[in-house]
N, C-alpha and C positions, 0 to 999 in steps of 0.2 A: 504494501499500501504507503500512498503517496504523503505523507502527509502533510496539513490542510496549510502549514510556516513554506513549501514548499512549489502550495497548486498555483505560481502564477504564469501565465501567460502569457508568452509576446510574440505579435507580429509587427512584421516586417512591415509597412506600406511604403507602395512604390510606386510613384507619378510623376510630369515632370511639371503638372500646375499644383500649389497649393494649395488652393481651390479644395481639388477633389480632395487631396491630402485629409485636411479638416473635417470635410463632409464624412468620409471614410473613418473615420475615430467617433464623433461622433455617432454614428449608427453602431459600432458597437462595443463603445465604451463601457466597460463589468470592470466591475471593485477589482478582479481576481485577473485583468489583460495588463499589461504594458507594451506603449507602441514605439515606435521607433522607426524613421519616418525618410525619407531618400526622396528629391527630387533630380534624380540622372541615374543607368543602368552602371556608372559608372559608381556610383557611392554606393550603390545597392550593393553593389560586386561586394567593396574592402567590407561593409558596414555587416554582411552574413558572416563572412570569413572574421572575422572578432569577437561575435556575438554567438557561441555553440549553444548555447539555448532558447536562440528563435525557434518557437513551433511550427510560422504557416510564413509566409510570402501574398500579402495582394500585391501583382504587379501588373503594373499595366502596358498596350501594349506598343502606341501608338506616341513615341517618345526620342525626342532628338536623337545623332549620336549612334544612341545601340538602342536597338528597340526590345517589347519587351522579350523577345523571341531568343534572341541575342544573350540575355541579361540570365532568359532559364537555361539557353545551352552551356553557358558557364556555366554556371551552378551544379549542374548536376555532370560536372565531367572534371570536377574538384573532391575528395575522396572526401575532402570535411565538409562540404555543402551539399552534397550531392542526395543523402535522403533528408530535403526538405521538403514540402508539401509545399507548392507554390498554385498559385488559381491567378486564372489572367483577367484583369477585367478590362473590359474591351468594348469599343463604338465601333469594330468591325462586322459585316452583313454576320450572318449565321451558314456563308457561304462554308460546303465540310470541307473543302481546299482548306480555309485559316482554322476553321477546328481540329483538323486532323494537325497541320502543321504545329499545336497546342497542343495536343499529347506528344507528339513525335520529340519534341522538344523538353520533356520534362512535364507540362505541366498538368494535374491531376483534376482539375474542373475548369467550364468558364464564369463568371458576370457578365451581361450583356448589359450594358447602359443603352439607356436613362435605370439603375438600377433598381431594382422591387428591393426595400431595404427586408420585409418579413423574409425576402430569400437568401436578401444578403446576411442574416443573424444565424437562421436555420441552417444554413452550406455552414458556417464557420463554426458554430459549433458543436457540430459531427465531427467537422475534426480539430477542436479542441478535445473534444473528450476522446478520438482518438489520438489522438498527441502521448495523454494521459494515460492512458494502456498501454499504450509502446514503452514509454516508460518504466510504469512499471512492472513490465517483464523481465526490463532489462538489469533490471534492480535485483529484479527476484534471479533471476540469473545468476548476476555476480556474487551475489548472495548463494544459491548455490555451489559455486566453484570455489567460493570460497573453504565456504564446509566440509566439500570432496578433497581439497589439498586438506585442509586440518586433519582430515580423520586417516590420507592415504601417509602423512606424516607422525601419526600419530602410532596408525599399523605398524608402519617399519620401523621407530624407536619400541613399542613392544617383540615386535619378533625379534627384533636384532639385539637386547636384551634377555629374552626367553632362550635364545644361538645356544650362548656358554657354556649355561649351569647347563641346560638337559646337554651338551656335553661331555657334562664330567660327569651326570647319573649314567648314561649308556657304559663309558668306561670305567666306575662302579663298578655294576651291572656284569655285565664283561669280565671284572677278577672276579668279583660272587663263584660268577658260575662257572668260575678253574678250580672252586678249592674240592678236592673232594667227595673232604664234610657231609657239604652244602649237594654235591653227587646222590651221595647214596642213603640224603633223609628225603622221604616219601611226601611225592606228591612238591619237593621246594622245587626242585628240577621244574616239571612241567608249570610252578608260575612266575618263577625267572623268564621261561621264554615268550610269559606272553606280558610281562613288562618288557621286557626287550625287543617283541615288536610292535611295544605301545610307544614308544623311544621312539625307536626309529622311523612311526610312520610320524607321531606328533616331532619329529625332527622334521621330515619331508616334507606337512605344510609350510612348518613356520619356514622354511626355504622356499617355498611354492610362496607366500605373503613377501618376502621381503622381495623376489621377485618379483612380483602384480607392483609391491610400490614404487619400483623402478621405474614403469613405462609408464608408459598415456596407454588411455585404454583403446584406440586405435590400432595400440600393439599388438594386441591381444588376438589372436585365434579362436574363432569356432575348434571345435571334437568333436566324434561321435561318445557321446554317451550316454550311459545304461542306466539308468537313475533309481535302478531295483536293485541295483549289485551294487551303487555310490553307498546307499543310503544303508542298507547291508552293512554292510563294513562300517561305517561308522556306528550302529548298532552294536556293537562285537566290539570297536577295538574303545567303545566306552566303561566297557565289563561293567554295567552297571546293576548294582544292589538286585538281590535274588528273592525281595519282595518285587519287585517292579516287572510287568511283562509288556517287555517291544513286541510287538510284531508290524510287517505290511498289509494293510489290508488290498488287498489281488493285485497284480502287476504294473510295479509303474514304470511309465513307455520311454525308448529307447529314440532319445533323437540328438540335434547336433545342436548345442550351444557351448557358452563358455564353461569348464568345469569346473575351477575354482571358484569361478563365483557361484553356481548356482550348488557347491559342496557349503559354500561358507554360512547360509542360510542354512539350509538342513542340517548341519554341525550346529550352527546356534540356539533352533529350537527344540534341537532335539537334545540341548543338552538342559536348555530355561525348566525341561517338559521332567528331565530327570532332579537337578537340583531339587526345584520347590514342588514335587509332588510328596505329600504330607499321609499317605493313606498307607495304613499297611499291607493292602494288595493293592497296590501301583498298575491301572494300563495306559501303554501310551502309546496310539494309532494314527500311522502311517500310511498315509493316503495320496487319489489324487480324482480329479474329475475334470471330463474330458467336454470342453460345452461348446468346441468347434466353432470358436472365436477367432483362432489364433492367437489363445493364451491356453499353457494346462495349467490348473489351482491345485495347485499343491493341498496339503492342513494336514498339522500334528496335532495332534486333539490325547488329553489327558485328563484323569476324575484328581486332576491336584485339588491344589487351595479354592482356585480360581480368582477373578481379578472382579473390582469394584465397576461396573457402568462407567465413576464417571474419569476413569485410565483407561479405558478404553483404545482412546490417541494419544492422549498426554505419552503414554509407553513408550512412544515413534521420538519421542521428540530427542530432540542433543542433550543430555547434562536431565534428563529428566528421569525421577525414584520414583516407585510409591510404597505403602504399607501396605501392600498384600505379599509382600518373601515370607519367609517364614521367619528371618532371623539370623540361620547355619552361616549366611553368606553375605557380602555387600554385595551393590550393584554401583557401575558405575555410569554405566545412563547411554554407553556408549551402541552397544551389541545391538538393539535393537535400530535403533536411529540409522549403522549401519549397513542391515540386509535394509531397509529403505529405501535408501543409499542406492542401493545394492538391485531391489524390484521395480522401481521407477526406474535405472537405469535399462530395463528389458520392455517399457510401456505398460508394464503391470502397475497393482498396489499392491499391498501386504494391511493385512487386516485383522483384526481377535474379535471372539465372539465368546461371552466366557460372563456365570453368575458365581456371585463369591461362593464353597462347597464345593459344587458342582462343576468344577474342573476350567478350561479355555480347550478355544481350538479353534489352534492362529492356523490362516492361511492364506495361501498367498500364489501371484500370477505371473508365469514365466511361456514369455512365447514361446511358442511351438520353433 
């Protein structure tokens, strides 16, 4: 949203006759509008280059030395002014060749002299609204890029900090596994092998995250992914407590996508379902709905503590936490926001359906 303080709309009025400029300003004058006047094409070009806040140019066609068509061509050819909206104000007849010439040189609309006051005001009101919509969109995109950059830096720092101690854990496990006493102890060798497998898997994931954070999004390629196998592996390597039953409903699809991103989403949702489940007989179900709308709708459903309705949207905001957690582990408020970013990159959305005491079902769309 653009704040009211910044909702000033600047209009550049260009006409070689001073009385026409005064008349236009009187017609369009409103509290939130600022007018800059130019009496020649050269003056208009200089002003436009120095004032990036200009939202609309009202340009007279018939002017000495440089007419409106020439001014429009020069404005559109300059990177600093090429996106300016231009309305031609002209007394030239409405022959098609003049209208076409105006649009070819960059005009977005025409106003015919003598001016119809209601039409002039209505058209300028439309362009004012479009200007602020575009400005709000640019600010939103800039803010999203800023958050994405912060998250990528966060991912890199966390992954980098985890890599060293994990390498130490792997080395220690290797030494313990070689001890003869451990090898003869019943069941210990098997548990050590499981711990080694999990550590190597985690190390590979951290390496992938480091590689991901170094690359721009366009450099990452899609690959053929068997999501059923991927989710099965995630479940296996999480070693959930014995009182939790994790299962996949039906068969998850195989399709071409960016594996690491999809894996991150599943990993986080399944991990949260395990971490926060408070039932003696915990159930976690992973499934998919194929609604043939260009997306797979995956879900992770649990019978855990549930989430208050007031927090259904808030939990996806950066650094937002709730009081729904069991208290065993603190939340940074980053994980779900990162998932939201990853899902929205695919053009989809993520949401939760939950009631306190009845569990939660997290849904997310992923482009086919």
